[in-house]
C-alpha positions in Angstrom: 64.5 33.5 183.1 60.3 33.7 184.1 60.6 32.8 188.3 57.9 29.4 187.1 60.3 28.1 184.4 62.8 25.6 185.4 66.3 25.3 184.7 66.5 21.7 183.2 70.4 19.8 183.4 71.1 18.1 180.2 72.9 14.6 180.1 74.4 14.3 176.6 75.6 10.9 177.4 72.2 9.4 178.5 69.6 11.7 176.5 68.3 12.7 179.8 66.7 16.0 180.5 65.7 16.5 184.3 64.7 19.7 186.5 67.7 21.2 188.7 66.7 20.2 192.1 68.6 22.4 194.5 68.3 19.5 197.3 70.0 17.6 195.2 72.9 19.4 194.7 73.1 19.9 198.4 73.1 16.3 199.2 75.8 15.9 196.5 77.9 18.3 198.5 77.0 17.2 202.1 78.4 13.5 200.4 81.4 15.1 199.8 81.9 16.9 202.9 79.9 20.0 203.4 78.1 20.6 206.4 74.1 21.2 205.9 74.7 24.6 205.8 77.3 25.1 203.5 76.1 23.2 201.0 72.9 24.6 201.1 74.6 27.9 200.6 76.6 26.7 198.2 73.9 25.0 196.0 71.6 28.2 196.9 74.6 30.6 195.4 74.9 28.3 191.8 71.2 27.9 191.0 71.2 32.0 191.7 74.1 32.3 189.3 72.2 30.0 186.5 69.1 32.3 187.3 69.3 33.7 183.3 69.6 29.9 182.0 67.2 27.8 180.8 69.1 24.8 180.5 72.7 23.2 181.4 74.6 20.1 180.5 75.6 18.1 183.8 79.5 18.4 183.3 79.2 22.3 182.7 77.5 22.2 185.8 80.0 20.3 187.8 82.4 22.8 186.3 80.1 25.7 187.7 80.0 23.7 191.1 83.7 23.4 190.9 84.8 26.4 190.5 82.7 27.8 193.3 84.2 25.9 196.0 87.5 26.3 194.7 86.6 30.5 194.6 85.2 30.1 198.5 87.4 28.2 200.3 86.2 24.7 199.8 89.0 23.8 197.0 89.2 20.4 199.9 86.3 19.2 198.6 86.5 19.4 194.8 87.7 16.1 194.4 85.5 14.2 196.6 82.8 15.9 194.6 83.5 15.3 190.9 83.9 11.7 191.7 80.9 10.9 192.9 77.8 9.2 191.2 74.8 10.4 192.8 71.4 9.2 191.8 67.8 11.1 192.6 66.4 9.2 195.2 63.1 8.1 195.3 61.2 10.2 198.6 57.8 7.8 199.3 55.2 9.5 201.4 52.9 7.5 203.3 49.1 8.6 203.7 47.1 7.3 206.6 45.5 4.7 204.9 48.4 3.1 204.0 49.2 4.2 200.4 52.2 6.0 198.9 53.0 8.0 196.3 56.4 9.8 195.0 57.1 13.1 197.1 56.3 15.8 195.3 57.1 19.5 195.8 54.4 20.8 193.0 52.3 19.0 194.9 53.2 20.6 197.8 53.2 23.8 197.1 49.8 23.6 195.2 48.4 22.7 198.8 50.1 25.4 200.6 48.5 28.2 198.3 45.0 28.4 200.7 47.8 30.1 202.6 47.4 33.3 200.6 51.5 33.6 200.3 53.2 35.1 198.0 54.6 32.4 195.3 58.1 32.8 196.0 57.4 32.7 200.0 55.4 28.9 199.2 58.8 27.9 197.5 60.8 28.3 200.3 58.9 26.4 202.5 58.4 23.3 200.2 62.5 23.7 199.1 63.2 23.7 202.7 61.2 20.4 203.3 62.9 19.0 200.2 66.4 19.9 201.6 65.9 18.0 205.1 64.4 14.8 203.7 67.3 14.5 201.4 70.1 15.7 203.6 68.5 13.2 206.5 68.3 10.8 203.4 65.1 9.9 204.2 63.4 7.5 201.8 59.7 7.7 203.5 58.0 9.7 205.0 54.2 9.8 206.7 51.9 12.8 205.2 51.0 13.5 208.9 55.0 14.2 209.8 54.9 16.2 206.0 51.9 18.8 207.6 53.2 18.6 210.9 56.9 19.8 209.7 54.9 22.5 206.8 53.1 24.2 209.9 56.2 24.7 211.9 57.8 26.3 209.3 54.8 28.2 208.1 54.5 29.8 211.9 57.9 30.5 211.5 58.2 32.0 208.8 54.5 33.7 208.6 53.3 33.4 211.7 50.2 31.5 213.3 47.2 32.5 211.3 48.8 31.5 208.5 50.1 28.3 210.0 46.4 27.6 211.7 44.6 28.5 208.0 47.0 25.8 206.4 46.0 23.3 209.2 42.1 23.9 208.4 42.4 23.2 205.1 44.2 19.9 205.5 41.9 18.9 208.2 39.1 20.2 205.3 40.4 18.1 202.6 40.4 14.9 205.0 36.7 15.1 205.5 35.7 14.4 201.5 33.3 17.3 201.5 33.0 19.4 197.9 33.9 22.6 197.9 32.0 25.2 195.6 33.4 28.0 194.7 31.2 30.9 192.9 32.4 33.4 190.8 30.2 36.1 189.3 31.1 39.2 187.3 30.1 41.3 184.5 31.8 40.8 180.9 35.4 41.8 180.9 35.7 41.6 185.0 38.2 38.0 184.4 36.1 35.3 185.6 37.1 32.7 183.0 41.1 33.9 183.5 40.2 33.6 187.3 38.6 30.6 187.6 40.7 28.2 185.4 43.7 29.5 187.8 41.7 28.9 190.8 40.5 25.1 189.6 44.7 24.4 188.6 46.3 25.9 192.0 43.4 23.7 194.5 43.4 21.1 192.4 39.8 21.4 191.4 39.2 18.8 188.4 35.2 20.2 187.5 34.6 23.7 186.2 31.6 25.2 184.9 30.6 28.0 182.6 27.5 29.4 183.0 27.8 30.5 179.3 28.2 27.1 178.0 25.0 26.3 179.9 23.0 28.8 178.4 24.9 27.4 175.2 23.3 24.1 176.1 20.0 25.8 177.3 19.4 27.3 173.7 19.7 24.5 171.4 16.7 22.5 173.8 14.9 25.9 173.8 14.0 27.4 170.7 14.2 31.6 170.2 10.0 31.8 169.8 9.7 29.8 173.0 12.2 31.4 174.9 13.9 34.5 172.9 15.5 35.9 176.1 17.7 32.5 176.6 19.6 33.9 172.9 21.0 37.2 173.3 23.7 38.7 175.5 22.6 39.0 179.2 23.0 42.7 178.7 20.6 42.4 175.6 17.8 40.4 177.0 15.5 42.9 177.7 15.4 43.6 174.0 13.7 40.3 173.7 10.9 41.0 176.0 7.4 42.4 175.2 7.0 46.1 176.0 10.3 47.8 176.1 10.9 51.0 175.7 12.3 52.9 172.1 15.0 54.5 174.3 17.6 52.7 176.6 16.5 52.4 180.3 18.8 50.3 182.7 15.8 49.0 185.3 14.5 47.1 181.7 18.0 45.9 181.1 18.4 44.5 184.3 14.7 42.8 184.0 16.0 41.3 180.8 19.4 40.2 182.7 17.5 38.3 185.8 15.2 37.1 183.5 17.8 35.1 181.7 19.6 34.1 184.6 16.5 32.7 186.1 16.5 30.3 183.0 20.1 29.5 183.3 19.8 29.1 187.0 17.6 25.9 186.7 20.8 24.7 185.3 23.3 26.2 187.7 20.8 24.3 190.2 21.6 20.8 188.2 25.2 21.3 188.2 25.3 22.0 192.1 23.1 19.4 193.1 25.0 16.3 190.8 28.4 17.9 192.6 27.0 17.6 195.6 25.2 13.6 195.2 29.0 12.9 193.4 31.0 14.5 196.8 33.4 16.7 194.2 35.0 20.0 194.2 33.8 22.6 191.8 34.0 26.0 190.2 31.4 27.9 188.3 31.9 30.9 187.0 29.9 33.4 184.8 27.7 36.3 184.6 24.8 34.7 185.6 25.7 34.0 189.0 24.1 37.6 190.9 24.5 37.6 194.3 20.8 36.9 195.0 21.0 33.1 193.4 24.9 32.9 195.1 22.9 33.6 198.5 20.5 31.0 197.8 22.8 28.0 196.7 24.7 29.0 199.8 22.0 28.3 201.9 20.2 25.2 200.1 23.6 23.4 199.6 25.0 21.1 201.7 28.6 21.8 200.2 30.8 24.6 201.4 30.3 27.3 199.1 32.2 30.4 198.2 30.8 33.1 196.7 32.8 35.8 195.0 32.1 39.2 192.4 35.0 39.8 190.3 34.6 43.6 189.4 36.9 46.6 187.6 35.8 49.7 189.4 37.7 51.9 186.7 35.7 52.3 183.6 38.7 52.9 181.5 40.3 49.7 182.8 37.3 48.0 182.0 37.2 49.0 178.5 40.8 47.9 178.3 39.7 44.4 179.4 36.5 44.5 177.1 39.0 45.5 174.1 42.0 42.7 174.7 38.9 39.8 175.3 37.7 41.0 171.9 40.7 40.8 170.3 41.2 37.1 171.7 38.3 36.2 170.1 37.3 38.8 167.2 37.6 42.8 166.7 33.6 42.0 166.1 32.8 41.4 169.5 35.2 43.6 170.6 33.2 46.5 169.3 30.1 44.9 170.2 31.3 45.2 173.7 32.2 48.6 173.5 29.2 50.0 171.6 27.6 48.3 174.9 29.6 49.4 177.7 27.1 51.5 179.6 24.7 48.6 179.8 27.8 46.2 180.7 28.9 49.1 183.4 24.9 49.8 184.3 25.3 45.7 185.0 28.0 46.0 187.1 26.9 48.7 189.5 23.9 46.2 189.7 25.9 43.1 191.0 27.8 45.5 193.2 24.8 46.4 195.1 23.4 43.4 195.2 27.0 42.1 196.9 26.5 44.8 199.2 22.9 43.9 200.2 24.1 39.7 200.7 26.8 40.5 201.9 29.0 38.6 198.8 32.4 39.3 199.2 33.4 42.0 196.5 37.2 41.5 195.0 38.6 44.1 192.5 40.3 42.0 189.3 43.1 44.2 188.8 46.4 41.8 189.1 46.1 38.1 188.9 48.6 36.8 191.8 46.7 39.3 194.2 43.0 38.6 193.1 43.6 35.1 193.8 45.3 35.8 197.0 42.2 37.5 198.1 40.3 34.8 197.2 42.3 31.8 198.9 42.0 34.4 202.0 38.1 34.0 201.4 38.1 30.1 201.6 40.2 30.5 204.6 37.4 32.6 206.2 35.0 30.5 205.2 36.7 27.6 206.9 37.3 28.9 209.7 33.7 30.0 209.9 32.5 26.8 209.8 35.4 25.2 212.4 34.3 27.6 215.4 
């Protein structure tokens, strides 16, 4: 069973289907007379035994719990457990302005992404918070109290640096100041997928691709007026005057920078509107070269975090280009491979620029690892502005 796939409990009588919540089972076992420690241990063991299951009826779940209780010295609690009816409690979270909302383990887990911890460590923290709330029969809690408890658990399990990183993120979230993440990289570096995953984990609803900006600009500027805008970034040089008959990397770079400067007009417009509306944003695209990123950092009031994704092994990049082409079309895949030297030269140029302008370079070998490195980069930026 995929670790991200939840086990669901089916109530055939009511026709309901709800996720398995270890905290709910812990609470019901406490009502049956077990201590919190024993109840949590039993609930964890039962959940582990169901690791390969997608769903189970509430009747079969009760049978499984009773069997475990009887086999592990808790047989005196079986009757009490089977006779009770436990409803899932609604725990309300009260914010600083007096508003309230249901406690969400998922939302709390998302807020912990900034700590760059493995997902299983994050779930341990949020599960412990939920279990405590249920064990204490707590129907409401302030957001400040949740934050304080999270900070305690983080410091205990992961150390003070991780706890401080979360505190900075919470403090920043309350400022209302927008966060702009710039994700650059050449074709096949994984910009789109990483940008989408970042948006999901950080709950950023506004994203922008520079390729999409180029498409819009192409509709407004015909090819006879702006020919370099109407082809791929690594081929823009072919639309410029006095091009050599044989390929020269410096001419390709010149064409790329020409197209990027044209797309930069759209990028600057998106950034300006984001700052005016005070909303966070993720921009990804090949046109975000290091010098443009540095310019946005220097000229924008928002918190701007630029990163450059790279695939540092030619064979690995070729595989990514083939994979990307298969998703879109085999024709595009062949085109990428035919122009691989140009793409590799473009990445080399971007890497050199990143080194010159101190833009963090992240080797995108594994999505989770890459996301954690970007989260660390964001955390370091928040630490820098806090000093």
